[in-house]
PyMOL Python script that loads the backbone (N, CA, C, O; Angstrom):
from pymol import cmd

cmd.read_pdbstr("""\
ATOM      1  N   MET A   1     -27.670 -91.213  68.797  1.00  0.00           N
ATOM      2  CA  MET A   1     -27.458 -89.916  67.961  1.00  0.00           C
ATOM      3  C   MET A   1     -27.434 -88.961  68.499  1.00  0.00           C
ATOM      4  O   MET A   1     -26.363 -88.354  68.457  1.00  0.00           O
ATOM      5  N   SER A   2     -28.496 -88.389  69.213  1.00  0.00           N
ATOM      6  CA  SER A   2     -28.659 -87.717  69.913  1.00  0.00           C
ATOM      7  C   SER A   2     -28.280 -86.815  71.213  1.00  0.00           C
ATOM      8  O   SER A   2     -28.296 -85.642  71.584  1.00  0.00           O
ATOM      9  N   LYS A   3     -27.975 -87.955  71.610  1.00  0.00           N
ATOM     10  CA  LYS A   3     -27.236 -87.725  73.092  1.00  0.00           C
ATOM     11  C   LYS A   3     -25.600 -87.490  72.785  1.00  0.00           C
ATOM     12  O   LYS A   3     -24.846 -86.801  73.472  1.00  0.00           O
ATOM     13  N   GLU A   4     -25.413 -87.891  72.140  1.00  0.00           N
ATOM     14  CA  GLU A   4     -23.604 -87.577  71.109  1.00  0.00           C
ATOM     15  C   GLU A   4     -23.605 -86.357  70.996  1.00  0.00           C
ATOM     16  O   GLU A   4     -22.890 -85.650  71.707  1.00  0.00           O
ATOM     17  N   LEU A   5     -24.604 -85.764  69.861  1.00  0.00           N
ATOM     18  CA  LEU A   5     -24.672 -84.050  69.815  1.00  0.00           C
ATOM     19  C   LEU A   5     -24.458 -83.671  70.854  1.00  0.00           C
ATOM     20  O   LEU A   5     -23.431 -83.021  71.051  1.00  0.00           O
ATOM     21  N   GLU A   6     -25.396 -83.956  71.933  1.00  0.00           N
ATOM     22  CA  GLU A   6     -25.617 -83.113  72.875  1.00  0.00           C
ATOM     23  C   GLU A   6     -24.203 -82.995  74.063  1.00  0.00           C
ATOM     24  O   GLU A   6     -23.837 -82.044  74.753  1.00  0.00           O
ATOM     25  N   ARG A   7     -23.717 -84.231  73.940  1.00  0.00           N
ATOM     26  CA  ARG A   7     -21.946 -83.812  74.580  1.00  0.00           C
ATOM     27  C   ARG A   7     -21.375 -83.009  74.062  1.00  0.00           C
ATOM     28  O   ARG A   7     -20.864 -82.214  74.851  1.00  0.00           O
ATOM     29  N   ALA A   8     -21.101 -82.708  72.477  1.00  0.00           N
ATOM     30  CA  ALA A   8     -20.627 -81.843  71.690  1.00  0.00           C
ATOM     31  C   ALA A   8     -21.042 -80.374  71.818  1.00  0.00           C
ATOM     32  O   ALA A   8     -20.443 -79.334  71.542  1.00  0.00           O
ATOM     33  N   GLY A   9     -22.321 -80.629  72.352  1.00  0.00           N
ATOM     34  CA  GLY A   9     -23.109 -79.049  73.094  1.00  0.00           C
ATOM     35  C   GLY A   9     -23.671 -78.369  71.810  1.00  0.00           C
ATOM     36  O   GLY A   9     -23.421 -77.267  71.321  1.00  0.00           O
ATOM     37  N   ILE A  10     -24.612 -79.489  71.368  1.00  0.00           N
ATOM     38  CA  ILE A  10     -25.066 -79.304  69.869  1.00  0.00           C
ATOM     39  C   ILE A  10     -26.560 -79.837  70.112  1.00  0.00           C
ATOM     40  O   ILE A  10     -26.937 -80.955  69.762  1.00  0.00           O
ATOM     41  N   PRO A  11     -27.471 -78.748  70.850  1.00  0.00           N
ATOM     42  CA  PRO A  11     -28.914 -79.150  70.922  1.00  0.00           C
ATOM     43  C   PRO A  11     -29.744 -79.905  70.344  1.00  0.00           C
ATOM     44  O   PRO A  11     -29.966 -79.630  69.165  1.00  0.00           O
ATOM     45  N   THR A  12     -30.459 -81.060  70.936  1.00  0.00           N
ATOM     46  CA  THR A  12     -31.248 -81.934  69.329  1.00  0.00           C
ATOM     47  C   THR A  12     -32.855 -81.799  70.193  1.00  0.00           C
ATOM     48  O   THR A  12     -33.030 -81.466  71.365  1.00  0.00           O
ATOM     49  N   ALA A  13     -33.819 -82.155  69.236  1.00  0.00           N
ATOM     50  CA  ALA A  13     -35.209 -82.093  69.777  1.00  0.00           C
ATOM     51  C   ALA A  13     -35.504 -83.564  68.830  1.00  0.00           C
ATOM     52  O   ALA A  13     -35.362 -83.628  67.609  1.00  0.00           O
ATOM     53  N   LEU A  14     -35.905 -84.592  69.645  1.00  0.00           N
ATOM     54  CA  LEU A  14     -36.747 -86.064  68.886  1.00  0.00           C
ATOM     55  C   LEU A  14     -37.971 -85.712  68.608  1.00  0.00           C
ATOM     56  O   LEU A  14     -38.711 -85.537  69.576  1.00  0.00           O
ATOM     57  N   LEU A  15     -38.532 -85.511  67.223  1.00  0.00           N
ATOM     58  CA  LEU A  15     -39.655 -85.635  67.405  1.00  0.00           C
ATOM     59  C   LEU A  15     -39.853 -87.114  66.849  1.00  0.00           C
ATOM     60  O   LEU A  15     -39.282 -87.641  65.895  1.00  0.00           O
ATOM     61  N   CYS A  16     -40.988 -87.733  67.852  1.00  0.00           N
ATOM     62  CA  CYS A  16     -41.212 -89.375  67.758  1.00  0.00           C
ATOM     63  C   CYS A  16     -42.429 -89.583  68.184  1.00  0.00           C
ATOM     64  O   CYS A  16     -43.126 -88.942  68.969  1.00  0.00           O
ATOM     65  N   ASN A  17     -42.717 -91.038  67.283  1.00  0.00           N
ATOM     66  CA  ASN A  17     -44.235 -91.300  68.391  1.00  0.00           C
ATOM     67  C   ASN A  17     -44.197 -91.843  69.277  1.00  0.00           C
ATOM     68  O   ASN A  17     -45.191 -91.890  70.001  1.00  0.00           O
ATOM     69  N   LEU A  18     -42.705 -92.667  69.695  1.00  0.00           N
ATOM     70  CA  LEU A  18     -42.688 -93.821  70.700  1.00  0.00           C
ATOM     71  C   LEU A  18     -42.151 -93.428  71.815  1.00  0.00           C
ATOM     72  O   LEU A  18     -41.185 -93.994  72.326  1.00  0.00           O
ATOM     73  N   VAL A  19     -42.596 -92.654  72.182  1.00  0.00           N
ATOM     74  CA  VAL A  19     -42.063 -91.202  73.651  1.00  0.00           C
ATOM     75  C   VAL A  19     -41.485 -92.451  74.421  1.00  0.00           C
ATOM     76  O   VAL A  19     -40.274 -92.278  74.558  1.00  0.00           O
ATOM     77  N   SER A  20     -41.864 -93.549  74.930  1.00  0.00           N
ATOM     78  CA  SER A  20     -41.884 -94.141  76.391  1.00  0.00           C
ATOM     79  C   SER A  20     -40.306 -94.701  76.079  1.00  0.00           C
ATOM     80  O   SER A  20     -39.436 -94.824  76.941  1.00  0.00           O
ATOM     81  N   ILE A  21     -40.149 -95.021  74.582  1.00  0.00           N
ATOM     82  CA  ILE A  21     -38.760 -95.400  73.940  1.00  0.00           C
ATOM     83  C   ILE A  21     -37.525 -94.485  73.949  1.00  0.00           C
ATOM     84  O   ILE A  21     -36.319 -94.707  73.837  1.00  0.00           O
ATOM     85  N   ALA A  22     -38.225 -93.434  74.113  1.00  0.00           N
ATOM     86  CA  ALA A  22     -37.688 -91.963  73.983  1.00  0.00           C
ATOM     87  C   ALA A  22     -36.968 -92.103  75.334  1.00  0.00           C
ATOM     88  O   ALA A  22     -35.830 -92.478  75.618  1.00  0.00           O
ATOM     89  N   VAL A  23     -37.795 -91.765  75.922  1.00  0.00           N
ATOM     90  CA  VAL A  23     -37.450 -91.334  77.081  1.00  0.00           C
ATOM     91  C   VAL A  23     -36.441 -92.411  77.551  1.00  0.00           C
ATOM     92  O   VAL A  23     -35.257 -92.103  77.687  1.00  0.00           O
ATOM     93  N   ARG A  24     -36.915 -93.763  77.822  1.00  0.00           N
ATOM     94  CA  ARG A  24     -36.230 -95.026  78.130  1.00  0.00           C
ATOM     95  C   ARG A  24     -34.583 -94.831  77.900  1.00  0.00           C
ATOM     96  O   ARG A  24     -33.705 -94.867  78.763  1.00  0.00           O
ATOM     97  N   VAL A  25     -34.453 -94.623  76.514  1.00  0.00           N
ATOM     98  CA  VAL A  25     -33.002 -94.743  75.955  1.00  0.00           C
ATOM     99  C   VAL A  25     -32.263 -93.088  76.380  1.00  0.00           C
ATOM    100  O   VAL A  25     -31.060 -92.834  76.316  1.00  0.00           O
ATOM    101  N   GLY A  26     -33.216 -92.250  76.754  1.00  0.00           N
ATOM    102  CA  GLY A  26     -32.530 -90.917  77.606  1.00  0.00           C
ATOM    103  C   GLY A  26     -32.625 -90.009  76.419  1.00  0.00           C
ATOM    104  O   GLY A  26     -31.777 -89.122  76.515  1.00  0.00           O
ATOM    105  N   ALA A  27     -33.398 -89.904  75.267  1.00  0.00           N
ATOM    106  CA  ALA A  27     -33.541 -88.806  74.144  1.00  0.00           C
ATOM    107  C   ALA A  27     -33.701 -87.576  75.492  1.00  0.00           C
ATOM    108  O   ALA A  27     -34.701 -87.698  76.200  1.00  0.00           O
ATOM    109  N   PRO A  28     -32.682 -86.389  75.821  1.00  0.00           N
ATOM    110  CA  PRO A  28     -32.680 -85.125  76.293  1.00  0.00           C
ATOM    111  C   PRO A  28     -34.174 -84.584  75.810  1.00  0.00           C
ATOM    112  O   PRO A  28     -34.972 -84.585  76.748  1.00  0.00           O
ATOM    113  N   ARG A  29     -34.558 -84.261  74.931  1.00  0.00           N
ATOM    114  CA  ARG A  29     -35.811 -83.403  74.240  1.00  0.00           C
ATOM    115  C   ARG A  29     -36.205 -84.130  73.182  1.00  0.00           C
ATOM    116  O   ARG A  29     -35.488 -84.564  72.281  1.00  0.00           O
ATOM    117  N   ILE A  30     -37.791 -84.295  73.367  1.00  0.00           N
ATOM    118  CA  ILE A  30     -38.390 -85.304  73.107  1.00  0.00           C
ATOM    119  C   ILE A  30     -39.690 -84.186  72.928  1.00  0.00           C
ATOM    120  O   ILE A  30     -39.984 -83.328  73.760  1.00  0.00           O
ATOM    121  N   VAL A  31     -40.404 -84.433  71.583  1.00  0.00           N
ATOM    122  CA  VAL A  31     -41.711 -83.880  70.972  1.00  0.00           C
ATOM    123  C   VAL A  31     -42.536 -84.888  70.080  1.00  0.00           C
ATOM    124  O   VAL A  31     -42.302 -85.193  68.911  1.00  0.00           O
ATOM    125  N   PRO A  32     -43.906 -85.488  71.176  1.00  0.00           N
ATOM    126  CA  PRO A  32     -44.196 -86.157  70.460  1.00  0.00           C
ATOM    127  C   PRO A  32     -45.043 -85.842  69.148  1.00  0.00           C
ATOM    128  O   PRO A  32     -45.669 -84.786  69.054  1.00  0.00           O
ATOM    129  N   THR A  33     -45.037 -86.828  68.114  1.00  0.00           N
ATOM    130  CA  THR A  33     -45.380 -86.844  66.826  1.00  0.00           C
ATOM    131  C   THR A  33     -47.177 -87.266  66.663  1.00  0.00           C
ATOM    132  O   THR A  33     -47.782 -87.537  67.701  1.00  0.00           O
ATOM    133  N   ARG A  34     -47.905 -87.290  65.357  1.00  0.00           N
ATOM    134  CA  ARG A  34     -49.067 -88.379  65.603  1.00  0.00           C
ATOM    135  C   ARG A  34     -49.209 -89.753  65.635  1.00  0.00           C
ATOM    136  O   ARG A  34     -50.097 -90.265  66.317  1.00  0.00           O
ATOM    137  N   GLY A  35     -48.455 -90.396  64.992  1.00  0.00           N
ATOM    138  CA  GLY A  35     -48.522 -91.726  65.106  1.00  0.00           C
ATOM    139  C   GLY A  35     -47.551 -92.719  63.755  1.00  0.00           C
ATOM    140  O   GLY A  35     -47.086 -92.303  62.694  1.00  0.00           O
ATOM    141  N   ILE A  36     -47.528 -93.820  64.223  1.00  0.00           N
ATOM    142  CA  ILE A  36     -46.552 -94.497  63.327  1.00  0.00           C
ATOM    143  C   ILE A  36     -46.356 -94.775  61.639  1.00  0.00           C
ATOM    144  O   ILE A  36     -45.397 -95.089  60.933  1.00  0.00           O
ATOM    145  N   PRO A  37     -47.845 -94.473  61.390  1.00  0.00           N
ATOM    146  CA  PRO A  37     -47.462 -93.868  59.488  1.00  0.00           C
ATOM    147  C   PRO A  37     -47.255 -92.910  59.278  1.00  0.00           C
ATOM    148  O   PRO A  37     -46.282 -92.756  58.541  1.00  0.00           O
ATOM    149  N   TYR A  38     -48.091 -91.454  59.820  1.00  0.00           N
ATOM    150  CA  TYR A  38     -47.761 -90.575  59.498  1.00  0.00           C
ATOM    151  C   TYR A  38     -47.127 -89.844  60.412  1.00  0.00           C
ATOM    152  O   TYR A  38     -47.580 -88.700  60.377  1.00  0.00           O
ATOM    153  N   PRO A  39     -45.933 -90.016  61.557  1.00  0.00           N
ATOM    154  CA  PRO A  39     -45.376 -89.159  61.915  1.00  0.00           C
ATOM    155  C   PRO A  39     -45.668 -87.580  62.374  1.00  0.00           C
ATOM    156  O   PRO A  39     -46.090 -87.186  63.461  1.00  0.00           O
ATOM    157  N   THR A  40     -45.201 -86.582  60.851  1.00  0.00           N
ATOM    158  CA  THR A  40     -45.402 -85.493  60.809  1.00  0.00           C
ATOM    159  C   THR A  40     -46.236 -84.899  59.959  1.00  0.00           C
ATOM    160  O   THR A  40     -45.927 -83.987  59.191  1.00  0.00           O
ATOM    161  N   GLY A  41     -47.680 -85.574  60.118  1.00  0.00           N
ATOM    162  CA  GLY A  41     -48.432 -85.449  59.357  1.00  0.00           C
ATOM    163  C   GLY A  41     -49.637 -86.026  59.440  1.00  0.00           C
ATOM    164  O   GLY A  41     -49.435 -87.137  59.932  1.00  0.00           O
ATOM    165  N   ASP A  42     -50.955 -85.862  59.198  1.00  0.00           N
ATOM    166  CA  ASP A  42     -52.024 -86.177  59.261  1.00  0.00           C
ATOM    167  C   ASP A  42     -52.946 -86.154  58.136  1.00  0.00           C
ATOM    168  O   ASP A  42     -53.447 -85.055  57.897  1.00  0.00           O
ATOM    169  N   PRO A  43     -53.453 -87.658  56.995  1.00  0.00           N
ATOM    170  CA  PRO A  43     -53.645 -87.324  55.663  1.00  0.00           C
ATOM    171  C   PRO A  43     -55.481 -87.245  56.128  1.00  0.00           C
ATOM    172  O   PRO A  43     -56.416 -87.071  55.347  1.00  0.00           O
ATOM    173  N   SER A  44     -55.526 -87.376  57.146  1.00  0.00           N
ATOM    174  CA  SER A  44     -57.323 -87.225  57.291  1.00  0.00           C
ATOM    175  C   SER A  44     -57.629 -85.723  57.091  1.00  0.00           C
ATOM    176  O   SER A  44     -58.602 -85.471  56.381  1.00  0.00           O
ATOM    177  N   LEU A  45     -56.950 -84.716  57.606  1.00  0.00           N
ATOM    178  CA  LEU A  45     -56.855 -83.420  57.753  1.00  0.00           C
ATOM    179  C   LEU A  45     -57.013 -82.809  56.222  1.00  0.00           C
ATOM    180  O   LEU A  45     -56.668 -83.551  55.302  1.00  0.00           O
ATOM    181  N   GLU A  46     -57.699 -81.018  55.794  1.00  0.00           N
ATOM    182  CA  GLU A  46     -57.659 -80.782  55.098  1.00  0.00           C
ATOM    183  C   GLU A  46     -56.152 -80.136  54.839  1.00  0.00           C
ATOM    184  O   GLU A  46     -55.651 -79.365  55.658  1.00  0.00           O
ATOM    185  N   PRO A  47     -55.439 -80.559  53.534  1.00  0.00           N
ATOM    186  CA  PRO A  47     -54.545 -79.906  53.296  1.00  0.00           C
ATOM    187  C   PRO A  47     -53.959 -78.577  54.420  1.00  0.00           C
ATOM    188  O   PRO A  47     -52.744 -78.541  54.618  1.00  0.00           O
ATOM    189  N   GLU A  48     -54.602 -77.821  54.923  1.00  0.00           N
ATOM    190  CA  GLU A  48     -54.444 -76.146  55.300  1.00  0.00           C
ATOM    191  C   GLU A  48     -54.075 -76.659  56.734  1.00  0.00           C
ATOM    192  O   GLU A  48     -53.035 -76.318  57.298  1.00  0.00           O
ATOM    193  N   GLN A  49     -55.126 -77.615  57.356  1.00  0.00           N
ATOM    194  CA  GLN A  49     -55.130 -77.806  58.597  1.00  0.00           C
ATOM    195  C   GLN A  49     -53.489 -78.336  58.812  1.00  0.00           C
ATOM    196  O   GLN A  49     -52.630 -77.846  59.546  1.00  0.00           O
ATOM    197  N   GLU A  50     -53.406 -79.398  57.985  1.00  0.00           N
ATOM    198  CA  GLU A  50     -52.614 -80.336  57.976  1.00  0.00           C
ATOM    199  C   GLU A  50     -51.036 -79.385  58.414  1.00  0.00           C
ATOM    200  O   GLU A  50     -50.327 -79.688  59.374  1.00  0.00           O
ATOM    201  N   ARG A  51     -50.782 -78.345  57.557  1.00  0.00           N
ATOM    202  CA  ARG A  51     -50.052 -77.456  57.089  1.00  0.00           C
ATOM    203  C   ARG A  51     -49.926 -77.047  58.494  1.00  0.00           C
ATOM    204  O   ARG A  51     -49.100 -77.499  59.288  1.00  0.00           O
ATOM    205  N   GLU A  52     -50.705 -76.265  58.703  1.00  0.00           N
ATOM    206  CA  GLU A  52     -50.898 -75.657  60.368  1.00  0.00           C
ATOM    207  C   GLU A  52     -50.312 -76.458  61.362  1.00  0.00           C
ATOM    208  O   GLU A  52     -49.613 -75.962  62.246  1.00  0.00           O
ATOM    209  N   TRP A  53     -50.695 -78.441  61.229  1.00  0.00           N
ATOM    210  CA  TRP A  53     -50.277 -78.876  62.599  1.00  0.00           C
ATOM    211  C   TRP A  53     -49.119 -79.304  62.314  1.00  0.00           C
ATOM    212  O   TRP A  53     -48.590 -79.937  63.228  1.00  0.00           O
ATOM    213  N   ARG A  54     -48.347 -79.156  61.093  1.00  0.00           N
ATOM    214  CA  ARG A  54     -46.771 -78.961  61.022  1.00  0.00           C
ATOM    215  C   ARG A  54     -46.182 -78.285  61.461  1.00  0.00           C
ATOM    216  O   ARG A  54     -45.203 -78.622  62.128  1.00  0.00           O
ATOM    217  N   ARG A  55     -46.572 -76.912  61.249  1.00  0.00           N
ATOM    218  CA  ARG A  55     -45.654 -75.353  61.452  1.00  0.00           C
ATOM    219  C   ARG A  55     -45.681 -75.928  63.140  1.00  0.00           C
ATOM    220  O   ARG A  55     -44.733 -76.255  63.853  1.00  0.00           O
ATOM    221  N   LEU A  56     -47.196 -75.899  63.443  1.00  0.00           N
ATOM    222  CA  LEU A  56     -47.275 -75.682  65.139  1.00  0.00           C
ATOM    223  C   LEU A  56     -45.944 -77.125  65.425  1.00  0.00           C
ATOM    224  O   LEU A  56     -44.886 -76.815  65.972  1.00  0.00           O
ATOM    225  N   LEU A  57     -46.094 -78.025  65.160  1.00  0.00           N
ATOM    226  CA  LEU A  57     -45.272 -79.305  65.764  1.00  0.00           C
ATOM    227  C   LEU A  57     -43.960 -78.520  65.319  1.00  0.00           C
ATOM    228  O   LEU A  57     -43.176 -78.424  66.263  1.00  0.00           O
ATOM    229  N   LEU A  58     -43.516 -77.947  64.177  1.00  0.00           N
ATOM    230  CA  LEU A  58     -42.089 -77.160  64.032  1.00  0.00           C
ATOM    231  C   LEU A  58     -42.017 -76.244  65.375  1.00  0.00           C
ATOM    232  O   LEU A  58     -41.174 -76.430  66.252  1.00  0.00           O
ATOM    233  N   GLU A  59     -42.718 -75.529  65.407  1.00  0.00           N
ATOM    234  CA  GLU A  59     -42.730 -74.502  66.336  1.00  0.00           C
ATOM    235  C   GLU A  59     -42.372 -75.068  68.328  1.00  0.00           C
ATOM    236  O   GLU A  59     -41.609 -74.622  69.185  1.00  0.00           O
ATOM    237  N   GLN A  60     -43.369 -76.190  68.316  1.00  0.00           N
ATOM    238  CA  GLN A  60     -42.570 -76.948  69.319  1.00  0.00           C
ATOM    239  C   GLN A  60     -41.389 -77.079  69.395  1.00  0.00           C
ATOM    240  O   GLN A  60     -40.539 -76.478  70.052  1.00  0.00           O
ATOM    241  N   ALA A  61     -41.322 -78.179  68.450  1.00  0.00           N
ATOM    242  CA  ALA A  61     -39.430 -78.564  68.520  1.00  0.00           C
ATOM    243  C   ALA A  61     -38.400 -77.040  68.612  1.00  0.00           C
ATOM    244  O   ALA A  61     -37.300 -76.964  69.158  1.00  0.00           O
ATOM    245  N   LEU A  62     -39.050 -76.068  67.996  1.00  0.00           N
ATOM    246  CA  LEU A  62     -37.700 -75.015  68.442  1.00  0.00           C
ATOM    247  C   LEU A  62     -38.151 -74.745  70.033  1.00  0.00           C
ATOM    248  O   LEU A  62     -37.287 -74.916  70.893  1.00  0.00           O
ATOM    249  N   VAL A  63     -39.138 -74.436  70.327  1.00  0.00           N
ATOM    250  CA  VAL A  63     -39.129 -74.614  71.850  1.00  0.00           C
ATOM    251  C   VAL A  63     -38.006 -75.016  72.453  1.00  0.00           C
ATOM    252  O   VAL A  63     -37.121 -74.387  73.035  1.00  0.00           O
ATOM    253  N   ALA A  64     -38.245 -76.706  72.126  1.00  0.00           N
ATOM    254  CA  ALA A  64     -37.702 -77.633  73.019  1.00  0.00           C
ATOM    255  C   ALA A  64     -36.064 -77.037  72.382  1.00  0.00           C
ATOM    256  O   ALA A  64     -35.559 -76.300  73.230  1.00  0.00           O
ATOM    257  N   LEU A  65     -35.440 -77.144  71.506  1.00  0.00           N
ATOM    258  CA  LEU A  65     -34.096 -76.858  71.136  1.00  0.00           C
ATOM    259  C   LEU A  65     -33.772 -75.388  71.887  1.00  0.00           C
ATOM    260  O   LEU A  65     -32.593 -75.035  71.862  1.00  0.00           O
ATOM    261  N   GLY A  66     -34.621 -74.618  72.471  1.00  0.00           N
ATOM    262  CA  GLY A  66     -34.071 -73.634  73.514  1.00  0.00           C
ATOM    263  C   GLY A  66     -34.292 -73.392  74.658  1.00  0.00           C
ATOM    264  O   GLY A  66     -34.317 -72.287  75.199  1.00  0.00           O
ATOM    265  N   THR A  67     -34.546 -74.871  75.306  1.00  0.00           N
ATOM    266  CA  THR A  67     -34.983 -74.870  76.627  1.00  0.00           C
ATOM    267  C   THR A  67     -33.670 -75.904  76.753  1.00  0.00           C
ATOM    268  O   THR A  67     -33.233 -76.718  75.939  1.00  0.00           O
ATOM    269  N   ALA A  68     -33.153 -75.497  78.292  1.00  0.00           N
ATOM    270  CA  ALA A  68     -32.168 -76.369  78.601  1.00  0.00           C
ATOM    271  C   ALA A  68     -32.775 -77.286  79.619  1.00  0.00           C
ATOM    272  O   ALA A  68     -33.490 -76.735  80.455  1.00  0.00           O
ATOM    273  N   VAL A  69     -32.589 -78.853  79.720  1.00  0.00           N
ATOM    274  CA  VAL A  69     -33.085 -79.814  79.894  1.00  0.00           C
ATOM    275  C   VAL A  69     -31.684 -80.695  81.000  1.00  0.00           C
ATOM    276  O   VAL A  69     -30.514 -80.383  80.779  1.00  0.00           O
ATOM    277  N   ARG A  70     -31.966 -81.590  81.947  1.00  0.00           N
ATOM    278  CA  ARG A  70     -31.526 -82.185  82.673  1.00  0.00           C
ATOM    279  C   ARG A  70     -32.198 -83.445  82.594  1.00  0.00           C
ATOM    280  O   ARG A  70     -33.045 -83.793  83.417  1.00  0.00           O
ATOM    281  N   GLY A  71     -31.822 -84.158  81.581  1.00  0.00           N
ATOM    282  CA  GLY A  71     -32.699 -85.646  81.076  1.00  0.00           C
ATOM    283  C   GLY A  71     -33.836 -85.283  80.340  1.00  0.00           C
ATOM    284  O   GLY A  71     -34.200 -84.236  79.806  1.00  0.00           O
ATOM    285  N   PRO A  72     -34.449 -86.760  80.477  1.00  0.00           N
ATOM    286  CA  PRO A  72     -35.286 -86.797  79.357  1.00  0.00           C
ATOM    287  C   PRO A  72     -36.349 -85.719  79.740  1.00  0.00           C
ATOM    288  O   PRO A  72     -36.519 -85.358  80.904  1.00  0.00           O
ATOM    289  N   THR A  73     -37.038 -85.241  78.697  1.00  0.00           N
ATOM    290  CA  THR A  73     -38.172 -84.005  79.008  1.00  0.00           C
ATOM    291  C   THR A  73     -38.635 -84.394  77.786  1.00  0.00           C
ATOM    292  O   THR A  73     -37.895 -84.594  76.822  1.00  0.00           O
ATOM    293  N   VAL A  74     -40.490 -84.580  77.769  1.00  0.00           N
ATOM    294  CA  VAL A  74     -41.074 -84.386  76.958  1.00  0.00           C
ATOM    295  C   VAL A  74     -41.898 -82.826  76.708  1.00  0.00           C
ATOM    296  O   VAL A  74     -42.427 -82.233  77.648  1.00  0.00           O
ATOM    297  N   PHE A  75     -41.899 -82.290  75.272  1.00  0.00           N
ATOM    298  CA  PHE A  75     -42.785 -81.552  75.041  1.00  0.00           C
ATOM    299  C   PHE A  75     -43.736 -81.761  74.366  1.00  0.00           C
ATOM    300  O   PHE A  75     -43.722 -81.884  73.142  1.00  0.00           O
ATOM    301  N   ASP A  76     -44.887 -81.843  75.237  1.00  0.00           N
ATOM    302  CA  ASP A  76     -45.900 -82.784  74.816  1.00  0.00           C
ATOM    303  C   ASP A  76     -47.238 -81.408  74.669  1.00  0.00           C
ATOM    304  O   ASP A  76     -48.233 -81.981  74.224  1.00  0.00           O
ATOM    305  N   GLU A  77     -47.522 -80.067  74.860  1.00  0.00           N
ATOM    306  CA  GLU A  77     -47.943 -79.398  74.397  1.00  0.00           C
ATOM    307  C   GLU A  77     -48.947 -79.203  73.534  1.00  0.00           C
ATOM    308  O   GLU A  77     -50.091 -78.787  73.719  1.00  0.00           O
ATOM    309  N   LEU A  78     -48.195 -79.668  72.244  1.00  0.00           N
ATOM    310  CA  LEU A  78     -49.116 -79.744  71.122  1.00  0.00           C
ATOM    311  C   LEU A  78     -50.235 -81.100  70.989  1.00  0.00           C
ATOM    312  O   LEU A  78     -51.421 -81.042  70.664  1.00  0.00           O
ATOM    313  N   THR A  79     -49.620 -82.022  71.268  1.00  0.00           N
ATOM    314  CA  THR A  79     -50.182 -82.947  71.405  1.00  0.00           C
ATOM    315  C   THR A  79     -51.578 -83.345  71.923  1.00  0.00           C
ATOM    316  O   THR A  79     -52.482 -84.053  71.482  1.00  0.00           O
ATOM    317  N   LYS A  80     -51.347 -82.421  73.315  1.00  0.00           N
ATOM    318  CA  LYS A  80     -52.357 -82.170  74.253  1.00  0.00           C
ATOM    319  C   LYS A  80     -53.378 -81.655  73.939  1.00  0.00           C
ATOM    320  O   LYS A  80     -54.513 -81.967  74.299  1.00  0.00           O
ATOM    321  N   ALA A  81     -53.000 -80.692  73.129  1.00  0.00           N
ATOM    322  CA  ALA A  81     -54.086 -79.662  72.364  1.00  0.00           C
ATOM    323  C   ALA A  81     -54.396 -80.824  71.517  1.00  0.00           C
ATOM    324  O   ALA A  81     -55.243 -81.312  72.266  1.00  0.00           O
ATOM    325  N   ALA A  82     -54.338 -81.820  70.295  1.00  0.00           N
ATOM    326  CA  ALA A  82     -54.791 -82.516  69.679  1.00  0.00           C
ATOM    327  C   ALA A  82     -55.952 -83.537  69.725  1.00  0.00           C
ATOM    328  O   ALA A  82     -56.206 -84.228  68.739  1.00  0.00           O
TER     329      ALA A  82
END
""", "prot")
cmd.dss("prot")
cmd.show_as("cartoon", "prot")
cmd.util.cbc("prot")
cmd.orient("prot")
């Protein structure tokens, strides 16, 4: 779906935990998430910490959306810091 939106001129960012599959299928902008059961959160964190992590994830996705790419590109600054 993201590739079709991109062809129409609409940038997309795929937030996912299976990065290797996203790269293999050619998703243009890939933002890694935490894990399979909780891709956009972490119940082991305190609520305020989890909220902050989610905010950072959203910011990373916005950076990805604003970046021109040629082929699959992984935006993993957030997961490197985690």
